Structure formats: C-alpha cells, structure tokens
C-alpha positions, 0 to 999 in steps of 0.5 A: 732307431738304433739300439742304446749302448752303455759300457760299466764304468768299472768293467769291459761290460757293455749293456745293449738296450735294443737290436745289437746286430754284428757287421760281419764284413767278411761275408760283405765281401763275399755276398759283393764276390757273389753278385759280379760272377752271377749270370747277367741278362745281357749275353757277356763278350765271349758270347757274342764272338762267338756268334760270329765263329759258329758257322765255321768248322774248327779243323781240330788237326792233331789235337785230343777231342777231350783237350777242345772240349774242356777248353770248349766247356771253361771258357764257355766257348763254341769250339772254333773258337776253341780248337784256334785258342788251342792251335795258338798257344801248341795245345796248352790247355791252360794257355788256351783257357787264359786266351779265351777268358782275359 
C-alpha cells in the first residue's frame, strides 16, 4: 500500500502519510549503464578470437613496444592481435584500439 498524499487547498504544501520514496531516474539509468559494463560469466567475443591467435607471435617490425602494450591493455587482446591492428592502421594507436573494440 502506497503513501497517502494530501495537498493543502490554499498553498502548494503537501502532506504525506506513510513512506515517501523519490525516484531518481538519472541514478537508475546510471545503475543500468554500470550493469552493462560488468564482466559477465560468459567469455567475451574478443577473448574467443584471441584464443585462435595466441599460438602465433606477431612480428612487431618497427612498432614501439609501449604502443603494443597500450593497445593490448586497452583492447584486452593478445600481442599478435595488437601488432596486427597497429600494422593495419600504420601505427595509429587510437584507430588500432577502435578496430579491436568496435
């Protein structure tokens, strides 16, 4: 049973009998967004694709090791996939991460 709400006829004053709950829609949307980013029990698709590429070691060529590590950490992929993405994008870190995550 919900609270009883009465409005005073002469003013904009409300009287509430019972428990009053204020719905914060922004907070609820924030919680829903946080749930969407929680890791699930199922293995993500990127991790499944990594399992196929883990045996081969990527040829880093003239790519910087720090760039490779950054792409690996940000996109959560193996070294070979990070090297391949960086090679495809001519060493552009941002585009390599976008290729792996989108």
